[in-house]
C-alpha positions as CSV (number, residue, x, y, z in Angstrom):
1,M,27.7,-20.2,-7.1
2,S,27.1,-19.5,-10.8
3,E,26.4,-22.4,-13.1
4,P,29.3,-23.4,-15.4
5,A,29.0,-22.3,-19.1
6,P,27.6,-25.1,-21.3
7,A,29.8,-26.7,-23.9
8,P,30.1,-24.5,-26.9
9,P,27.8,-25.5,-29.8
10,R,29.5,-26.9,-33.0
11,L,28.4,-25.0,-36.1
12,R,28.5,-26.5,-39.6
13,P,27.6,-23.6,-42.0
14,S,28.1,-23.8,-45.7
15,G,30.4,-21.6,-47.7
16,A,33.3,-21.7,-50.0
17,D,35.8,-20.2,-47.6
18,S,36.2,-19.3,-43.9
19,A,34.7,-15.8,-44.4
20,A,31.6,-17.1,-46.1
21,R,31.2,-19.8,-43.5
22,F,31.6,-17.2,-40.7
23,L,28.9,-15.1,-42.2
24,H,26.6,-18.0,-42.9
25,A,27.0,-19.0,-39.2
26,L,25.7,-15.6,-38.1
27,P,22.0,-16.7,-37.4
28,Q,23.3,-19.5,-35.2
29,L,25.8,-17.2,-33.5
30,L,23.0,-14.7,-32.7
31,A,21.0,-17.6,-31.2
32,V,24.0,-18.4,-29.0
33,L,24.2,-14.8,-27.8
34,R,20.5,-15.0,-27.1
35,D,20.5,-18.3,-25.3
36,G,23.0,-17.6,-22.5
37,Y,26.2,-16.1,-23.8
38,L,25.3,-12.4,-23.3
39,A,23.8,-13.0,-19.9
40,R,27.0,-14.6,-18.6
41,Q,29.2,-11.7,-19.6
42,R,30.2,-9.2,-16.8
43,W,29.7,-6.3,-19.1
44,F,26.1,-7.2,-20.0
45,G,24.0,-4.6,-18.3
46,D,20.6,-6.2,-18.6
47,K,21.0,-9.4,-16.6
48,T,17.6,-8.9,-14.9
49,R,15.7,-9.0,-18.2
50,R,14.9,-12.0,-20.3
51,I,16.3,-11.9,-23.8
52,V,13.8,-12.9,-26.5
53,A,15.8,-12.0,-29.6
54,V,19.2,-10.9,-30.8
55,A,19.6,-9.3,-34.3
56,A,22.5,-7.9,-36.2
57,G,22.1,-4.1,-36.2
58,D,25.1,-3.9,-38.4
59,L,28.4,-5.7,-38.9
60,A,31.7,-5.7,-40.7
61,L,33.8,-8.8,-41.5
62,I,37.6,-8.4,-41.6
63,A,40.1,-11.0,-42.8
64,H,43.4,-10.6,-40.9
65,D,46.2,-13.1,-41.5
66,A,44.7,-16.5,-40.5
67,D,41.9,-15.0,-38.5
68,H,38.6,-13.3,-39.2
69,Y,37.1,-10.6,-37.1
70,L,33.4,-9.8,-36.9
71,L,32.6,-6.3,-35.6
72,L,29.0,-6.9,-34.6
73,I,26.5,-4.3,-33.4
74,A,23.9,-6.5,-31.7
75,D,20.4,-5.4,-31.1
76,V,18.9,-7.2,-28.1
77,A,15.1,-7.4,-27.5
78,F,13.6,-8.3,-24.1
79,A,10.4,-9.7,-22.8
80,E,9.8,-6.4,-21.2
81,G,11.1,-2.8,-21.7
82,E,13.0,-1.1,-24.4
83,P,15.6,-3.0,-26.6
84,A,19.3,-2.4,-26.1
85,R,22.3,-2.3,-28.4
86,Y,25.7,-3.9,-27.6
87,F,29.1,-4.0,-29.2
88,V,30.1,-7.6,-29.6
89,P,33.4,-8.1,-31.6
90,L,34.0,-11.8,-32.3
91,A,37.0,-13.6,-33.7
92,L,37.2,-16.8,-35.8
93,A,40.7,-17.5,-34.4
94,A,43.1,-20.0,-35.9
95,A,44.9,-20.3,-32.6
96,P,42.8,-18.9,-29.8
97,P,44.4,-18.3,-26.4
98,A,43.9,-20.9,-23.8
99,D,42.0,-18.6,-21.5
100,A,39.5,-17.6,-24.2
101,A,36.4,-19.7,-23.7
102,P,34.8,-20.2,-27.1
103,L,31.1,-19.3,-27.5
104,A,31.0,-21.8,-30.4
105,T,33.2,-23.8,-32.8
106,L,32.9,-23.7,-36.5
107,I,33.6,-26.9,-38.3
108,A,35.1,-26.7,-41.8
109,R,36.8,-29.4,-43.8
110,G,37.0,-31.6,-40.8
111,H,38.7,-28.9,-38.6
112,E,37.2,-27.1,-35.7
113,V,38.0,-23.4,-35.4
114,A,37.0,-21.5,-32.2
115,I,34.8,-18.4,-32.2
116,V,35.8,-16.2,-29.2
117,D,35.4,-12.7,-27.8
118,A,37.8,-10.9,-30.1
119,F,39.3,-8.9,-27.3
120,R,40.8,-12.1,-26.0
121,V,42.9,-12.5,-29.1
122,A,46.3,-10.7,-29.1
123,R,46.3,-10.3,-32.9
124,F,42.9,-8.6,-32.8
125,R,44.2,-6.2,-30.0
126,A,47.2,-5.3,-32.2
127,W,44.9,-4.9,-35.2
128,L,42.7,-2.6,-33.2
129,L,45.6,-0.3,-32.2
130,R,46.7,-0.2,-35.8
131,Q,43.2,1.1,-36.9
132,L,43.6,3.9,-34.4
133,A,47.1,4.8,-35.5
134,E,46.2,4.9,-39.1
135,E,42.7,6.5,-38.6
136,R,41.0,3.8,-40.6
137,E,37.4,3.7,-41.8
138,L,35.8,0.3,-42.5
139,P,32.6,-0.1,-44.3
140,A,29.9,-2.1,-42.6
141,Q,26.7,-3.5,-44.2
142,T,24.9,-0.2,-43.8
143,G,27.2,2.1,-41.9
144,R,30.9,2.2,-41.1
145,F,33.4,1.9,-38.3
146,A,35.8,4.9,-37.9
147,W,38.9,5.6,-35.8
148,R,40.6,8.9,-35.2
149,H,43.4,10.0,-33.0
150,T,44.8,13.1,-31.4
151,P,48.4,14.4,-31.7
152,A,49.2,13.1,-28.3
153,L,49.0,9.5,-29.6
154,A,52.5,9.8,-31.1
155,D,54.1,10.1,-27.6
156,Y,52.8,6.6,-26.6
157,L,52.3,4.6,-29.8
158,A,55.8,3.2,-30.3
159,A,55.9,1.7,-26.8
160,A,52.3,0.4,-27.1
161,Q,53.0,-1.4,-30.4
162,A,56.4,-2.8,-29.2
163,G,55.1,-4.4,-26.0
164,P,52.5,-7.0,-25.1
165,S,48.8,-6.3,-24.6
166,R,46.3,-7.6,-22.1
167,V,42.6,-7.4,-21.2
168,A,42.3,-5.5,-17.9
169,G,40.4,-7.3,-15.2
170,G,37.8,-6.1,-12.7
171,E,35.6,-4.1,-15.0
172,Q,31.9,-4.4,-15.2
173,S,30.3,-2.4,-18.0
174,N,33.2,-2.0,-20.4
175,T,36.2,-3.9,-21.7
176,S,39.7,-2.3,-21.5
177,V,42.8,-3.3,-23.3
178,V,46.2,-2.3,-21.9
179,Y,49.1,-1.9,-24.3
180,D,52.5,-2.3,-22.5
181,D,51.5,0.1,-19.7
182,A,51.4,2.9,-22.3
183,I,47.9,3.1,-23.7
184,V,44.6,1.8,-22.6
185,V,41.7,1.4,-25.0
186,K,38.3,1.1,-23.3
187,A,35.5,-0.3,-25.4
188,F,31.9,0.7,-24.5
189,R,29.8,-2.5,-24.6
190,K,26.3,-1.1,-24.1
191,L,25.8,1.5,-26.7
192,Q,23.7,4.6,-27.1
193,R,23.5,6.8,-30.1
194,G,25.7,9.9,-29.7
195,V,29.1,10.8,-28.4
196,N,29.9,9.3,-25.1
197,P,30.4,12.0,-22.4
198,E,33.9,10.5,-21.6
199,V,35.0,11.1,-25.2
200,E,33.5,14.6,-25.2
201,L,34.8,15.8,-21.9
202,D,38.3,14.2,-22.2
203,R,38.6,15.8,-25.6
204,F,37.8,19.2,-24.1
205,L,40.1,18.7,-21.1
206,T,43.0,17.5,-23.2
207,A,42.8,20.0,-26.0
208,H,41.4,23.2,-24.4
209,T,42.5,23.3,-20.7
210,P,45.8,23.0,-18.8
211,F,44.2,20.5,-16.4
212,R,46.3,17.3,-16.4
213,Q,44.9,15.3,-13.6
214,V,43.0,13.2,-16.1
215,P,44.2,10.7,-18.7
216,L,45.0,12.3,-22.0
217,L,42.7,11.6,-24.9
218,L,44.7,9.7,-27.6
219,G,41.8,8.8,-29.8
220,D,38.4,7.2,-30.1
221,A,36.4,4.8,-32.3
222,A,32.8,5.2,-33.4
223,Y,30.1,3.5,-35.4
224,L,28.6,5.8,-38.0
225,D,25.2,4.8,-39.3
226,A,24.0,5.3,-42.9
227,A,23.2,9.0,-42.1
228,G,26.5,9.6,-40.5
229,A,25.2,9.8,-36.9
230,P,27.9,8.6,-34.5
231,T,27.7,6.0,-31.7
232,S,30.8,6.0,-29.5
233,L,32.5,2.5,-29.4
234,A,35.8,3.1,-27.6
235,I,38.2,5.7,-26.2
236,A,42.0,5.5,-26.1
237,Q,44.0,7.2,-23.3
238,N,47.5,7.1,-21.9
239,L,47.9,4.7,-19.0
240,V,48.6,6.8,-15.9
241,P,51.2,5.4,-13.4
242,S,49.5,4.8,-10.1
243,L,50.0,3.2,-6.7
244,A,46.3,2.0,-6.6
245,D,42.8,3.2,-7.4
246,G,41.4,5.5,-4.7
247,W,39.2,2.9,-3.2
248,T,42.0,0.4,-2.7
249,F,44.3,3.1,-1.4
250,T,41.7,4.2,1.1
251,L,40.9,0.7,2.3
252,D,44.6,0.0,2.8
253,A,44.9,3.1,4.9
254,L,41.8,2.2,7.0
255,A,43.2,-1.3,7.6
256,V,46.3,0.3,9.2
257,I,44.2,2.7,11.3
258,A,41.9,-0.2,12.5
259,A,44.9,-2.3,13.4
260,A,46.5,0.6,15.3
261,A,43.2,1.2,17.2
262,R,43.0,-2.5,18.2
263,Q,46.5,-2.2,19.6
264,A,45.6,1.0,21.5
265,D,48.3,2.9,19.5
266,A,46.7,6.3,19.6
267,A,49.8,8.0,18.2
268,Q,49.7,5.8,15.1
269,V,45.9,6.3,14.7
270,I,46.3,10.1,14.8
271,A,49.3,10.0,12.4
272,R,47.6,7.8,9.8
273,T,44.3,9.7,10.0
274,T,46.1,13.0,9.7
275,A,48.1,11.7,6.7
276,Y,45.0,10.6,4.9
277,A,43.3,14.0,5.7
278,G,46.2,15.6,3.7
279,A,45.5,13.3,0.8
280,A,41.8,14.0,1.0
281,R,42.4,17.8,1.0
282,R,44.5,17.3,-2.2
283,L,41.6,15.3,-3.7
284,G,39.2,18.1,-2.8
285,E,41.5,20.6,-4.5
286,R,41.8,18.5,-7.6
287,T,38.0,18.1,-7.7
288,G,37.5,21.8,-7.4
289,Q,40.0,22.5,-10.1
290,L,38.2,20.0,-12.4
291,H,34.9,21.8,-11.8
292,M,36.6,25.2,-12.5
293,V,37.9,24.1,-15.9
294,L,34.6,22.4,-16.8
295,A,33.0,25.8,-16.2
296,S,35.6,27.7,-18.1
297,D,34.2,27.5,-21.7
298,T,31.5,30.1,-22.1
299,T,31.2,29.7,-25.9
300,D,30.3,26.0,-26.5
301,P,26.6,25.5,-25.7
302,A,27.3,21.9,-24.6
303,L,29.8,23.2,-22.0
304,A,29.0,26.8,-21.1
305,P,27.6,27.3,-17.6
306,E,23.9,28.1,-17.2
307,P,22.0,29.5,-14.3
308,I,20.1,27.0,-12.1
309,S,16.4,27.8,-12.6
310,E,13.5,27.4,-10.2
311,A,12.4,24.5,-12.5
312,D,15.7,22.8,-11.9
313,V,15.4,23.2,-8.1
314,A,11.8,21.8,-8.2
315,A,12.7,18.9,-10.4
316,W,15.6,17.9,-8.1
317,S,13.6,18.3,-5.0
318,D,10.6,16.4,-6.4
319,A,12.7,13.6,-7.6
320,T,14.5,13.2,-4.3
321,R,11.3,13.3,-2.3
322,A,9.7,10.8,-4.5
323,A,12.7,8.4,-4.3
324,L,12.7,8.8,-0.5
325,A,9.0,7.9,-0.3
326,S,9.3,4.9,-2.5
327,T,12.5,3.7,-1.0
328,T,11.4,4.0,2.6
329,A,8.2,2.1,1.7
330,M,10.4,-0.6,0.2
331,L,12.5,-0.5,3.4
332,Q,9.4,-1.1,5.5
333,D,8.2,-4.0,3.3
334,R,11.6,-5.7,3.5
335,A,12.4,-5.0,7.1
336,S,11.9,-8.7,8.0
337,I,14.8,-9.8,5.8
338,L,17.3,-7.3,7.2
339,P,19.8,-8.0,10.0
340,A,17.9,-8.0,13.3
341,D,20.3,-5.4,14.9
342,L,19.1,-2.8,12.3
343,A,15.5,-3.0,13.4
344,P,15.7,0.1,15.7
345,L,17.3,2.2,13.0
346,V,14.8,1.0,10.4
347,R,11.9,2.0,12.7
348,E,13.5,5.4,13.3
349,I,14.0,6.2,9.7
350,N,10.5,5.0,8.7
351,G,9.2,7.3,11.4
352,R,11.2,10.3,10.1
353,V,10.4,10.3,6.4
354,A,8.8,13.8,6.6
355,E,11.7,15.1,8.5
356,L,14.2,13.6,6.1
357,A,12.3,15.1,3.2
358,Q,13.0,18.6,4.6
359,R,16.7,18.1,3.6
360,A,15.6,18.4,0.0
361,L,14.8,22.0,0.7
362,G,18.5,22.6,0.4
363,F,18.2,22.5,-3.3
364,R,16.5,25.9,-3.2
365,D,19.8,27.5,-2.2
366,L,21.2,26.7,-5.6
367,A,18.7,28.8,-7.6
368,G,20.6,31.4,-9.6
369,V,24.1,29.9,-9.3
370,G,25.6,28.1,-12.2
371,K,25.0,24.5,-13.4
372,I,27.9,22.9,-15.4
373,R,29.0,19.7,-16.8
374,V,30.2,17.4,-14.1
375,H,31.8,14.0,-13.7
376,G,28.4,12.4,-12.9
377,D,29.5,9.2,-11.2
378,Y,32.1,10.4,-8.8
379,H,33.6,8.1,-6.1
380,L,36.9,6.8,-4.9
381,G,36.9,4.0,-7.5
382,Q,37.0,6.7,-10.2
383,T,40.4,8.1,-9.0
384,L,44.0,6.9,-9.0
385,R,46.5,7.7,-6.3
386,T,49.8,8.5,-8.1
387,P,53.4,7.9,-7.0
388,T,53.8,11.7,-6.5
389,D,51.1,11.7,-3.7
390,D,48.6,13.2,-6.1
391,W,45.3,12.2,-7.7
392,V,44.1,11.5,-11.2
393,I,40.4,11.4,-12.0
394,L,39.0,8.8,-14.4
395,D,35.9,7.6,-16.2
396,F,33.7,10.6,-17.3
397,E,31.0,8.4,-18.7
398,G,28.5,9.2,-16.0
399,E,26.1,6.6,-14.7
400,P,26.0,3.9,-17.5
401,A,22.3,3.1,-16.7
402,R,21.2,6.6,-17.7
403,S,20.7,7.9,-21.2
404,L,23.4,10.0,-22.9
405,A,21.2,13.1,-22.6
406,E,20.9,12.6,-18.8
407,R,24.6,12.0,-18.5
408,A,25.4,15.1,-20.5
409,A,23.0,17.3,-18.7
410,K,24.4,20.2,-16.7
411,T,23.8,20.1,-13.0
412,S,25.3,21.4,-9.7
413,P,28.9,20.2,-9.1
414,L,27.8,19.5,-5.5
415,K,26.4,16.3,-7.0
416,D,30.0,15.2,-7.5
417,V,31.0,16.4,-4.1
418,A,28.2,14.5,-2.4
419,G,29.2,11.4,-4.4
420,M,32.7,11.5,-3.0
421,L,31.6,12.2,0.6
422,R,29.3,9.2,0.3
423,S,32.2,7.1,-1.0
424,F,34.2,8.0,2.2
425,A,31.3,6.7,4.2
426,Y,31.2,3.5,2.2
427,A,35.0,3.1,2.7
428,R,34.5,3.3,6.4
429,G,31.6,0.8,6.3
430,A,33.6,-1.6,4.1
431,A,36.6,-1.4,6.4
432,L,34.4,-2.4,9.4
433,R,32.8,-5.2,7.4
434,S,36.3,-6.6,6.5
435,L,37.0,-7.2,10.1
436,A,36.0,-10.3,12.1
437,P,33.2,-9.5,14.7
438,V,35.7,-9.8,17.6
439,Q,37.8,-7.1,15.9
440,R,35.0,-4.5,15.6
441,G,35.4,-3.0,19.1
442,A,34.5,0.4,20.2
443,A,38.0,1.7,19.7
444,V,38.1,0.7,16.1
445,A,34.6,2.1,15.4
446,S,35.6,5.4,17.1
447,A,38.9,5.6,15.1
448,L,37.1,5.0,11.8
449,A,34.3,7.5,12.7
450,T,37.0,10.1,13.5
451,W,38.8,9.3,10.2
452,E,35.6,9.9,8.2
453,G,34.8,13.1,10.0
454,Q,38.3,14.5,9.4
455,T,38.4,13.2,5.9
456,R,35.1,15.0,5.0
457,E,36.4,18.3,6.5
458,A,39.7,18.1,4.7
459,F,38.1,17.2,1.4
460,L,35.7,20.1,1.7
461,A,38.4,22.5,2.8
462,G,40.4,21.6,-0.3
463,Y,37.4,21.9,-2.5
464,R,36.4,25.3,-1.2
465,A,39.9,26.6,-1.5
466,A,40.0,25.6,-5.2
467,T,36.5,27.0,-6.0
468,L,34.8,29.5,-3.7
469,A,38.1,31.1,-2.8
470,R,38.7,31.6,-6.5
471,G,35.3,33.2,-7.2
472,A,33.4,30.1,-8.5
473,S,30.0,31.2,-9.7
474,F,28.6,27.6,-9.6
475,L,28.4,27.4,-5.8
476,P,26.5,29.3,-3.1
477,S,28.9,31.7,-1.4
478,D,27.0,31.7,1.9
479,P,28.4,28.8,4.1
480,V,24.9,27.9,5.4
481,A,23.4,27.7,1.9
482,F,26.4,25.7,0.7
483,T,26.0,23.2,3.5
484,A,22.2,22.9,3.1
485,A,22.6,22.3,-0.7
486,L,25.2,19.7,-0.2
487,A,23.0,17.9,2.4
488,A,20.3,17.8,-0.2
489,W,22.6,16.1,-2.7
490,E,23.9,13.7,0.0
491,L,20.3,12.8,0.8
492,D,19.6,12.1,-2.9
493,K,22.7,9.9,-3.1
494,A,22.0,8.0,0.2
495,V,18.4,7.2,-1.0
496,Y,19.7,5.9,-4.2
497,E,22.2,3.7,-2.3
498,L,19.6,2.4,0.0
499,A,17.4,1.3,-2.9
500,Y,20.4,-0.4,-4.6
501,E,21.3,-2.3,-1.4
502,L,17.8,-3.4,-0.7
503,N,17.6,-4.8,-4.2
504,N,21.1,-6.3,-4.5
505,R,22.9,-6.5,-1.1
506,P,20.6,-6.3,1.9
507,D,23.4,-7.0,4.3
508,W,25.0,-3.7,3.2
509,V,22.0,-1.5,4.0
510,E,23.5,-0.3,7.2
511,I,25.8,2.1,5.4
512,P,23.1,4.2,3.6
513,L,20.8,3.8,6.6
514,A,23.4,5.4,8.8
515,A,23.5,8.4,6.5
516,L,19.7,8.8,6.7
517,G,19.8,8.3,10.5
518,D,22.2,11.2,10.8
519,R,20.1,14.1,11.9
520,G,22.2,16.6,10.1
521,E,23.6,18.4,13.1
522,G,26.0,21.0,11.9
523,R,25.0,20.6,8.3
524,G,23.0,23.7,8.0
525,E,19.6,22.1,7.7
526,R,16.6,24.3,8.0
527,G,12.9,24.1,7.3
């Protein structure tokens, strides 16, 4: 259980008015950020590192009605490693909402005014949308904050401004504001200089392709430094109607299949598995269509496909083998803390490291085919299931822990394919974990294994139909080469998952271990 947040400090800065006092309180506020506030926020991505200092990289102070908003670019230094930059808008709110825990209170003329996360204040959210609608630019101390929109904003703005707004729940690395189920503005909290790949790719997909299985880009916000170099701060998109995100939709389907298996209702198991396979095939088609349009621009150097070189193949292979070696060494070191029933599988995998490394040879089958821009962090949670039995693909940021250059790098689209296949495996594992031990009988395990196998086949069939059958130049046309290259990317992903689980959730290691324990029969492996 996490410790409760301490009582907010009471600040007594000098100053002739609220704005002056807010600015004079900045050194104390930065100390509050340093001494626990940042580490308690879900979006703070450096919780494992000790903060030693927080400084204002730049800021703008805005007076709005009875409130003041501080747009703060916070530079965070740590006891080890490189510093990081975060977007931390704060509000000196005359009437903060009850659910907005203040990080401090400012005392002026005998009155206490709360300082809160600005996104928790409805007036700030309305102000933010207005900046986008009017394409405002605000001067900061050294740079400026700028908003711009696309023509598509006009179709959603009136509804968004007329209705209520709310902060979406459940996010980790960002903060999203929903405006009357019409517009969603996602603020990037951890910043890197440059244009976020989600802004870049959504702009391309919205403006230059007919692909509409992604949210439309309505606008974005950026911080521009003194030299005019941009740092993406936020993206605005239309809110897509959906039944659920792909992860929730899948777990709900698996719960029904598991219940039917427990009741020995074979007909229901078959029907539900077949129905999901149809949905998976459609997801495969949409994934393939996405890759086709991402490969369609041959003029923009940032987007144009390039041939995969021998150096690319060597780099991917070397990285995967090195990760396999270090992760299996970690597995051996931590074997004693893992569930006892995994011991045989752990011993097997530690005895097969050289054999597993052979799967990385599949990367060589990609030499000469195209590398393109891809989603980069593709899994069921990055999709929506729509009321029309279709799919929408979300969140083109890539892996937030990586640099912008890494996230914007062209690679094989099979990296995305492998990510989704591994997500199906995780859904199967999560479905089993959600059941009480007495409910995890052989019938349930068999039904879920059958579901995963048929789902994989359906997804890949849909993907091939949308790509290889349409002459895609970014995939091996030989089926054996395709399967071997895909197995290499799945190995890379499973090794990453294993390292993550060992470091964060040891009781989940069975899922990536099972992938490594699969000897690859029927997957085209070769030496």
